[in-house]
Backbone bond lengths (Angstrom), bond angles and torsions (degrees), N, CA, C in turn:
res aa  C-N    CA-C-N  psi(-1)  N-CA   C-N-CA  omega(-1)  CA-C   N-CA-C  phi
1 X - - - 1.491 - - 1.498 109.79 -
2 X 1.329 118.96 132.92 1.420 128.52 172.16 1.456 114.51 -54.11
3 X 1.388 122.92 157.65 1.330 122.76 177.77 1.474 111.62 -71.15
4 X 1.282 127.60 -37.25 1.332 128.31 177.13 1.535 110.53 -64.56
5 X 1.277 119.34 -42.26 1.510 125.88 174.77 1.534 111.19 -56.27
6 X 1.368 113.88 -45.34 1.480 122.17 -178.04 1.614 103.73 -68.95
7 X 1.162 121.02 -46.56 1.409 124.96 179.15 1.654 113.52 -58.20
8 X 1.299 115.27 -41.21 1.412 122.23 176.78 1.571 106.30 -60.91
9 X 1.359 121.75 -49.83 1.399 123.34 -176.95 1.439 109.61 -64.45
10 X 1.365 121.51 -39.29 1.441 119.38 172.71 1.571 120.52 -57.58
11 X 1.374 111.80 -42.98 1.385 115.71 177.28 1.476 115.47 -70.37
12 X 1.350 115.45 -33.52 1.449 117.90 172.71 1.414 117.20 -65.41
13 X 1.356 114.04 -30.15 1.532 124.25 175.82 1.528 102.68 -69.48
14 X 1.239 119.97 -46.91 1.506 118.36 -178.31 1.545 110.17 -56.46
15 X 1.355 110.86 -49.17 1.594 114.27 -177.84 1.400 106.48 -56.89
16 X 1.417 119.02 -46.18 1.516 117.49 -174.62 1.506 111.63 -57.41
17 X 1.381 114.98 -49.02 1.369 121.47 -176.84 1.587 111.87 -59.70
18 X 1.279 112.69 -45.79 1.515 116.52 178.81 1.485 112.44 -64.98
19 X 1.421 121.62 -33.35 1.377 118.64 179.91 1.621 108.68 -77.22
20 X 1.241 119.44 -35.82 1.397 121.52 173.03 1.570 112.45 -59.05
21 X 1.228 113.49 -44.01 1.576 117.16 174.58 1.450 112.89 -60.37
22 X 1.333 118.23 -36.83 1.411 121.59 177.17 1.463 118.63 -90.81
23 X 1.429 116.37 9.77 1.398 121.57 178.57 1.439 121.20 63.91
24 X 1.392 110.86 32.16 1.420 121.35 -178.46 1.607 113.90 -119.12
25 X 1.154 120.20 141.80 1.515 119.08 171.68 1.612 110.76 -61.52
26 X 1.360 115.59 135.96 1.394 114.25 -178.80 1.485 118.24 -66.09
27 X 1.413 110.91 -18.01 1.481 117.60 -178.96 1.651 111.74 -69.32
28 X 1.349 112.70 -16.83 1.399 110.99 174.20 1.564 120.09 -75.21
29 X 1.332 113.32 -1.90 1.396 118.69 -175.30 1.519 108.64 -117.36
30 X 1.395 118.07 120.35 1.315 117.71 176.49 1.497 116.83 -102.22
31 X 1.369 120.19 147.27 1.465 123.21 -172.90 1.479 104.16 -104.12
32 X 1.342 111.82 124.42 1.449 127.11 172.11 1.503 109.05 -97.49
33 X 1.372 121.47 112.76 1.521 121.25 179.71 1.582 105.46 -83.54
34 X 1.303 115.52 113.02 1.492 118.61 179.86 1.584 106.40 -81.38
35 X 1.456 108.64 108.69 1.510 115.61 -178.26 1.395 115.44 -99.01
36 X 1.425 121.77 10.65 1.436 119.02 -173.73 1.443 110.99 -62.68
37 X 1.335 117.67 144.12 1.527 127.74 -169.43 1.535 115.67 59.61
38 X 1.268 120.65 1.05 1.413 122.48 178.82 1.615 109.45 -88.54
39 X 1.328 118.74 147.96 1.374 116.36 -172.05 1.540 106.38 -85.71
40 X 1.346 116.72 166.51 1.503 130.30 -178.23 1.641 102.64 -47.68
41 X 1.360 120.15 -51.96 1.387 123.64 -168.59 1.612 107.13 -53.99
42 X 1.202 116.35 -36.55 1.529 119.31 -171.31 1.524 102.76 -72.41
43 X 1.356 118.93 -47.14 1.493 125.83 -179.25 1.471 105.69 -54.31
44 X 1.305 118.25 -49.35 1.539 125.40 -166.79 1.613 100.55 -65.63
45 X 1.357 118.22 -45.05 1.451 124.72 -174.56 1.597 108.51 -62.89
46 X 1.283 118.71 -43.81 1.351 122.89 -179.18 1.652 107.68 -71.53
47 X 1.234 113.55 -39.62 1.549 113.03 171.99 1.513 114.97 -63.96
48 X 1.285 117.12 -33.38 1.540 117.90 175.98 1.444 113.07 -64.43
49 X 1.443 120.72 -25.25 1.399 127.65 -175.03 1.386 106.70 -100.26
50 X 1.375 121.73 15.89 1.542 117.50 170.63 1.527 119.78 107.14
51 X 1.377 117.02 -9.14 1.384 124.48 -177.49 1.538 109.73 -76.70
52 X 1.313 123.70 130.21 1.378 127.41 -173.19 1.522 111.98 -121.58
53 X 1.319 118.53 -29.19 1.521 120.01 178.35 1.469 110.74 -100.78
54 X 1.381 114.15 131.59 1.370 121.31 -179.05 1.464 111.93 -131.70
55 X 1.475 114.77 135.10 1.552 113.24 -178.26 1.585 109.39 -113.71
56 X 1.342 111.82 139.64 1.524 118.86 176.21 1.508 108.55 -127.98
57 X 1.400 106.31 156.38 1.559 113.29 -174.64 1.409 113.22 -122.36
58 X 1.292 119.83 -12.75 1.514 124.12 -179.99 1.520 110.70 -114.71
59 X 1.360 119.70 119.97 1.491 123.34 -163.90 1.447 108.90 -65.01
60 X 1.440 117.67 -48.24 1.411 120.06 -171.54 1.558 111.69 -67.10
61 X 1.306 110.77 -42.20 1.509 119.86 -176.79 1.579 105.75 -63.87
62 X 1.301 114.97 -45.70 1.458 119.63 -174.32 1.553 105.55 -69.02
63 X 1.249 124.83 -42.36 1.343 125.81 179.62 1.494 113.00 -54.00
64 X 1.244 113.63 -48.06 1.571 119.15 177.86 1.464 111.51 -64.93
65 X 1.295 121.20 -31.89 1.505 122.14 179.32 1.612 104.91 -69.27
66 X 1.419 115.04 -53.10 1.405 118.11 -174.30 1.539 112.62 -60.41
67 X 1.312 116.76 -41.72 1.521 123.37 179.49 1.685 106.70 -59.70
68 X 1.250 114.16 -42.27 1.425 118.90 -175.93 1.400 111.68 -70.29
69 X 1.374 121.01 -39.43 1.534 121.09 -173.70 1.568 103.80 -84.64
70 X 1.251 122.53 -19.77 1.473 117.26 177.72 1.439 117.62 -79.79
71 X 1.410 115.72 3.33 1.434 122.29 164.38 1.382 115.22 -67.07
72 X 1.459 113.32 -17.33 1.459 116.87 179.65 1.408 106.35 -123.01
73 X 1.305 121.29 122.33 1.547 128.61 -164.97 1.536 104.19 -72.25
74 X 1.255 126.93 -7.68 1.451 121.74 175.39 1.429 109.23 -68.63
75 X 1.365 119.57 -30.82 1.459 120.02 -170.18 1.555 109.24 -90.66
76 X 1.398 114.71 14.33 1.438 116.05 173.92 1.480 103.83 -75.25
77 X 1.158 126.34 -17.39 1.520 128.98 179.34 1.553 111.85 -66.27
78 X 1.267 114.62 -22.24 1.514 120.17 -177.02 1.539 109.05 -68.61
79 X 1.364 111.27 133.55 1.461 123.80 168.12 1.294 115.49 -102.90
80 X 1.509 115.93 106.86 1.357 125.89 -168.05 1.493 112.04 -93.52
81 X 1.361 115.27 124.62 1.504 119.32 -178.24 1.574 108.72 -118.05
82 X 1.303 114.97 129.58 1.467 123.28 177.27 1.530 104.76 -90.38
83 X 1.272 116.10 117.69 1.539 120.99 -176.27 1.585 116.56 -114.33
84 X 1.257 118.45 -4.67 1.438 121.38 -171.82 1.481 112.00 -101.10
85 X 1.324 117.08 170.88 1.413 116.01 176.03 1.413 114.05 -63.87
86 X 1.313 119.54 138.67 1.579 122.73 -168.97 1.434 108.86 -119.51
87 X 1.406 122.29 112.35 1.289 129.46 167.36 1.559 115.08 -60.90
88 X 1.241 116.89 132.59 1.479 116.78 174.80 1.497 121.14 -49.00
89 X 1.339 113.14 -30.72 1.534 117.01 174.01 1.402 120.05 -78.66
90 X 1.438 112.53 -5.20 1.516 117.33 179.82 1.587 105.13 -107.53
91 X 1.298 115.10 -0.10 1.581 117.88 -165.08 1.566 110.93 -61.60
92 X 1.395 116.40 -35.17 1.397 119.33 178.20 1.469 120.02 -59.28
93 X 1.350 113.52 -38.43 1.423 121.57 172.72 1.406 113.34 -54.74
94 X 1.264 115.79 -40.53 1.540 121.69 177.11 1.492 116.17 -75.44
95 X 1.403 111.04 -48.24 1.395 120.55 177.57 1.560 113.11 -47.55
96 X 1.279 112.85 -45.03 1.505 118.22 -172.25 1.555 111.76 -81.68
97 X 1.270 118.11 -18.78 1.550 120.84 -172.24 1.594 118.33 -112.37
98 X 1.295 110.53 -37.65 1.499 114.17 -166.86 1.494 110.91 -87.54
99 X 1.318 114.63 165.85 1.473 124.94 -176.68 1.614 103.04 -98.02
100 X 1.301 113.66 -42.18 1.354 123.74 -171.95 1.580 108.39 -128.02
101 X 1.372 114.98 150.69 1.395 125.64 166.07 1.578 106.53 -128.33
102 X 1.351 121.66 117.00 1.419 121.56 -176.61 1.587 112.45 -104.22
103 X 1.375 115.10 2.08 1.418 112.29 -171.53 1.605 106.07 -118.63
104 X 1.263 120.68 40.57 1.476 120.63 178.53 1.492 107.54 -77.36
105 X 1.437 119.58 133.01 1.412 118.25 -174.82 1.545 114.94 -147.97
106 X 1.438 110.52 8.08 1.429 113.51 -173.39 1.480 108.47 -158.13
107 X 1.468 118.27 156.85 1.415 120.90 -173.03 1.529 109.18 -69.27
108 X 1.281 117.59 -39.97 1.472 118.27 -176.82 1.512 108.83 -59.61
109 X 1.220 118.60 -38.84 1.586 112.96 -177.50 1.569 107.40 -79.27
110 X 1.237 127.31 -17.64 1.307 123.12 168.00 1.478 117.33 -71.20
111 X 1.388 116.13 -34.10 1.406 119.12 179.27 1.592 106.54 -73.64
112 X 1.353 114.32 -38.53 1.503 110.73 -179.71 1.478 112.99 -69.45
113 X 1.264 121.51 -36.36 1.437 119.59 -177.31 1.608 108.07 -71.42
114 X 1.358 118.11 -39.61 1.507 113.42 173.02 1.417 111.22 -63.71
115 X 1.235 125.62 -40.51 1.542 123.99 179.42 1.563 110.74 -64.60
116 X 1.340 115.68 -35.21 1.513 116.64 -169.23 1.508 110.24 -99.68
117 X 1.228 125.52 -6.62 1.425 122.40 175.47 1.438 110.62 -74.31
118 X 1.380 118.23 127.14 1.453 119.30 -170.57 1.520 108.74 -68.95
119 X 1.291 117.26 144.39 1.430 126.93 179.64 1.558 116.63 -54.58
120 X 1.364 109.48 -37.68 1.557 115.56 -174.29 1.562 106.35 -87.74
121 X 1.227 124.93 5.68 1.545 124.90 172.90 1.435 106.95 -96.06
122 X 1.325 116.12 161.35 1.487 127.11 170.57 1.512 109.36 -62.10
123 X 1.327 120.64 159.74 1.424 120.73 178.21 1.481 105.26 -63.50
124 X 1.350 112.79 149.06 1.570 119.03 176.60 1.426 113.28 -82.42
125 X 1.306 117.34 120.86 1.400 122.42 -175.58 1.665 108.50 -69.30
126 X 1.264 114.60 134.37 1.446 119.76 179.80 1.400 123.13 -125.80
127 X 1.333 119.42 129.70 1.484 119.21 172.30 1.541 102.71 -117.26
128 X 1.362 108.55 142.26 1.522 117.96 174.66 1.560 110.62 -83.92
129 X 1.180 114.50 128.67 1.494 118.29 178.95 1.560 113.71 -87.87
130 X 1.299 119.54 119.27 1.409 124.85 -176.07 1.580 104.84 -103.09
131 X 1.373 115.92 137.81 1.361 129.28 170.44 1.553 104.84 -83.10
132 X 1.291 119.58 76.69 1.383 115.75 -169.62 1.512 114.26 -81.90
133 X 1.403 120.25 -14.28 1.375 125.62 178.74 1.501 110.53 -94.32
134 X 1.407 118.48 -8.83 1.409 118.23 -176.92 1.416 117.38 68.97
135 X 1.301 120.26 11.82 1.509 120.08 -178.79 1.475 111.25 -79.40
136 X 1.400 111.06 135.58 1.466 112.51 -177.95 1.519 114.06 -68.41
137 X 1.318 120.73 -17.13 1.369 126.75 -177.15 1.551 112.45 -79.12
138 X 1.273 115.19 -8.25 1.590 119.24 -173.80 1.623 102.89 -112.01
139 X 1.436 107.28 152.12 1.369 117.60 175.96 1.701 108.70 -85.36
140 X 1.150 117.19 173.69 1.464 123.22 174.37 1.538 110.18 116.97
141 X 1.321 113.27 160.32 1.517 120.86 179.08 1.503 115.32 -89.52
142 X 1.353 119.85 165.63 1.324 118.58 177.57 1.514 109.53 -78.49
143 X 1.419 112.44 166.99 1.500 115.89 -175.09 1.460 112.88 -63.64
144 X 1.506 118.31 -32.12 1.350 125.11 -175.59 1.589 110.16 -68.35
145 X 1.412 116.83 -23.37 1.455 118.01 178.98 1.390 118.10 -83.67
146 X 1.240 120.98 -6.03 1.420 124.39 -168.42 1.540 113.05 -61.01
147 X 1.345 119.67 -51.53 1.366 123.61 -172.29 1.503 117.79 -64.11
148 X 1.321 111.46 -34.38 1.513 118.20 177.74 1.504 106.06 -66.03
149 X 1.321 118.31 -54.09 1.434 118.15 -170.36 1.584 109.43 -70.57
150 X 1.351 113.77 -25.22 1.548 113.37 178.92 1.584 107.54 -69.24
151 X 1.287 118.36 -36.61 1.384 118.96 171.63 1.555 118.34 -57.17
152 X 1.372 114.53 -38.92 1.327 124.52 -178.51 1.619 108.49 -67.90
153 X 1.225 117.19 -41.37 1.444 122.02 179.13 1.511 107.17 -71.10
154 X 1.331 121.95 -40.29 1.428 120.84 -172.51 1.450 110.61 -74.35
155 X 1.349 121.47 -10.50 1.500 125.87 178.22 1.491 111.20 -91.62
156 X 1.297 116.36 -2.36 1.482 122.51 -175.20 1.609 111.62 -93.83
157 X 1.221 121.42 121.55 1.504 120.39 -175.32 1.505 110.88 -75.18
158 X 1.284 123.95 -19.29 1.420 127.08 -179.94 1.470 114.49 -100.95
159 X 1.297 117.50 11.73 1.466 126.26 178.11 1.481 107.51 -131.73
160 X 1.277 121.80 146.44 1.423 125.15 174.51 1.604 106.34 -133.28
161 X 1.395 108.47 121.81 1.531 121.91 -179.59 1.489 106.61 -66.76
162 X 1.272 124.40 121.71 1.400 124.92 -178.98 1.636 112.01 -120.93
163 X 1.346 114.23 -19.00 1.458 111.81 179.08 1.416 114.70 154.83
164 X 1.417 118.54 -149.29 1.397 123.42 -170.97 1.577 113.31 -128.94
165 X 1.292 116.25 151.98 1.473 118.49 177.61 1.540 107.27 -134.14
166 X 1.265 114.21 142.60 1.562 118.96 170.55 1.403 112.53 -150.29
167 X 1.451 116.53 156.99 1.323 125.27 173.30 1.578 109.18 -112.76
168 X 1.230 121.56 87.25 1.598 122.40 -175.54 1.476 105.99 -57.48
169 X 1.368 111.64 162.38 1.419 120.86 -178.04 1.516 110.64 -58.47
170 X 1.407 121.65 139.95 1.393 125.59 170.07 1.487 109.83 -80.36
171 X 1.442 117.40 102.38 1.357 118.25 -168.22 1.579 106.26 -148.06
172 X 1.280 117.36 143.61 1.582 119.82 169.53 1.650 108.27 -81.54
173 X 1.291 120.67 -0.21 1.420 123.77 172.39 1.466 116.00 -84.86
174 X 1.412 113.65 84.92 1.349 121.58 -175.72 1.467 123.07 -56.16
175 X 1.313 114.29 -28.16 1.447 126.18 168.37 1.423 111.11 -60.14
176 X 1.300 121.07 -58.78 1.413 125.35 177.04 1.541 117.18 -56.30
177 X 1.435 111.25 -45.82 1.458 116.14 175.72 1.561 109.70 -59.41
178 X 1.398 117.07 -43.80 1.496 120.36 -177.48 1.522 107.52 -61.32
179 X 1.349 116.45 -38.49 1.562 116.91 -172.56 1.453 104.06 -64.62
180 X 1.383 122.66 -42.89 1.394 125.11 -171.69 1.575 105.75 -69.06
181 X 1.239 121.94 -48.09 1.358 123.68 176.69 1.619 117.61 -57.93
182 X 1.288 109.99 -43.91 1.522 117.58 168.06 1.394 113.81 -55.57
183 X 1.326 121.19 -40.34 1.521 120.85 176.47 1.651 113.07 -67.49
184 X 1.337 112.66 -34.57 1.477 115.63 179.62 1.619 103.48 -68.88
185 X 1.329 114.59 -42.25 1.461 114.90 -176.98 1.664 111.14 -62.33
186 X 1.348 116.27 -37.32 1.421 116.40 172.53 1.465 119.90 -69.40
187 X 1.370 115.50 -34.83 1.463 118.28 172.39 1.496 113.06 -63.43
188 X 1.385 115.01 -42.69 1.458 120.86 -179.22 1.632 107.51 -57.50
189 X 1.303 113.81 -46.64 1.467 121.80 -176.45 1.494 104.64 -60.03
190 X 1.321 122.34 -49.62 1.475 124.59 -175.96 1.588 107.71 -61.32
191 X 1.282 118.14 -48.83 1.491 122.64 -172.87 1.468 106.14 -66.30
192 X 1.402 122.28 -37.83 1.381 123.86 176.16 1.557 120.09 -57.67
193 X 1.315 106.15 -38.15 1.483 116.32 169.20 1.497 120.25 -54.22
194 X 1.386 113.47 -35.16 1.391 121.60 176.36 1.517 117.28 -81.98
195 X 1.417 108.92 -31.98 1.494 112.86 -171.13 1.621 103.73 -136.29
196 X 1.266 111.82 94.75 1.493 116.95 -168.62 1.593 111.80 -66.13
197 X 1.345 118.48 -12.21 1.520 119.82 177.98 1.562 110.64 -78.50
198 X 1.243 120.01 -7.28 1.442 128.37 -176.88 1.590 106.56 -71.74
199 X 1.304 116.21 126.46 1.574 119.88 -172.26 1.531 107.44 -143.26
200 X 1.281 124.48 -2.75 1.372 124.27 -162.91 1.688 108.08 -123.24
201 X 1.294 114.59 116.53 1.565 118.76 162.28 1.491 101.95 -115.70
202 X 1.363 112.38 110.59 1.534 123.03 177.82 1.525 108.36 -92.70
203 X 1.325 113.55 105.22 1.517 114.49 -171.80 1.536 98.80 -158.27
204 X 1.371 111.81 144.35 1.511 121.08 172.82 1.649 106.46 102.12
205 X 1.322 108.03 138.64 1.486 117.21 174.91 1.423 109.33 -135.58
206 X 1.414 121.29 -165.58 1.307 120.86 -176.96 1.515 119.16 -50.48
207 X 1.222 116.41 -41.87 1.475 124.61 -179.85 1.357 117.50 -80.12
208 X 1.349 121.20 -23.71 1.429 116.63 179.69 1.531 115.04 -142.20
209 X 1.263 110.90 43.69 1.521 116.35 -177.80 1.641 107.37 -72.63
210 X 1.340 115.07 -31.49 1.514 113.46 -173.10 1.533 107.95 -71.68
211 X 1.311 125.77 -48.09 1.434 122.41 173.03 1.589 111.06 -56.97
212 X 1.280 116.32 -42.11 1.452 119.41 178.30 1.584 112.75 -52.85
213 X 1.282 115.47 -47.14 1.539 123.95 176.74 1.416 108.18 -61.43
214 X 1.392 115.75 -41.39 1.624 115.52 -174.95 1.466 104.02 -66.13
215 X 1.312 122.94 -26.86 1.477 125.05 -169.91 1.577 110.15 -104.23
216 X 1.374 112.72 23.34 1.510 120.93 172.52 1.428 122.66 83.10
217 X 1.383 116.02 15.53 1.442 119.75 176.26 1.572 111.44 -59.83
218 X 1.340 115.79 135.68 1.584 120.70 -177.98 1.553 104.71 -102.61
219 X 1.389 120.25 -10.13 1.353 121.49 -174.98 1.543 111.49 -151.35
220 X 1.345 117.94 124.75 1.475 122.24 177.17 1.370 112.34 -107.85
221 X 1.318 122.04 133.88 1.552 128.18 -176.12 1.527 103.92 -103.44
222 X 1.357 110.08 110.20 1.513 117.51 -175.08 1.423 110.71 -125.93
223 X 1.350 114.83 121.65 1.462 122.72 -178.85 1.491 112.29 -116.39
224 X 1.318 119.65 -68.59 1.484 124.96 -174.65 1.488 114.63 -55.75
225 X 1.337 114.17 -41.82 1.625 117.23 177.49 1.456 111.27 -65.86
226 X 1.266 121.42 -26.24 1.527 120.22 176.41 1.544 111.03 -91.83
227 X 1.275 119.04 -52.64 1.445 120.46 -170.94 1.489 112.76 -96.92
228 X 1.260 118.97 -10.79 1.497 120.50 -176.47 1.501 109.90 87.46
229 X 1.352 114.77 167.24 1.479 120.02 176.04 1.433 114.57 -73.91
230 X 1.414 120.16 -16.79 1.428 119.15 -178.43 1.572 106.79 -114.90
231 X 1.291 116.33 164.13 1.438 125.06 -179.55 1.583 105.88 -68.33
232 X 1.348 119.73 141.47 1.410 125.47 167.61 1.439 109.54 -93.56
233 X 1.320 117.47 129.68 1.448 125.56 179.12 1.433 113.71 -131.52
């Protein structure tokens, strides 16, 4: 078995154990393979072993990968998620290629994605990114700004509001980490009460997927544990 295939099995086992410990069915949690900076061969290998959701953070790099893979109709089955900070001048690259954008955090970006999403494509799925830790180094809006921006997205016919995304603090203080994740879970529940189509709480990565699942995450974004810290070539 290839290294990536083995890593996928290990991550899926972690998700299953965490879901069981949280009293949740593992089918409630989707695995997003974070393939940013990884070569096409690594994506193809993961795809051949059943992975279908991939996350990218750099618009130009991602556009080149998507365009290359779409030369082969097999890869039309991939669900592409943009998960990095998105500059307004790069928004068209994403609007025309991706299925999801998880890093929407301001009105200008909502307007551009709505304008640039091709009319013949399905609505672009959107998660609002929350800076739940309040760290200046991280993207995302404040908790107070969520509901106004959610209303803006919901009013767009070429966008579909699907949920929230966050990158909690990287810390060994499990109490502080748990508090941030619990706040995200509460915000998700509140937003879902207003918008029943919402179904995605994207939270948890290689280091913290277990507590994220405990706090209601429905999608974990895993890169290192699948592809390793270095590029496969």
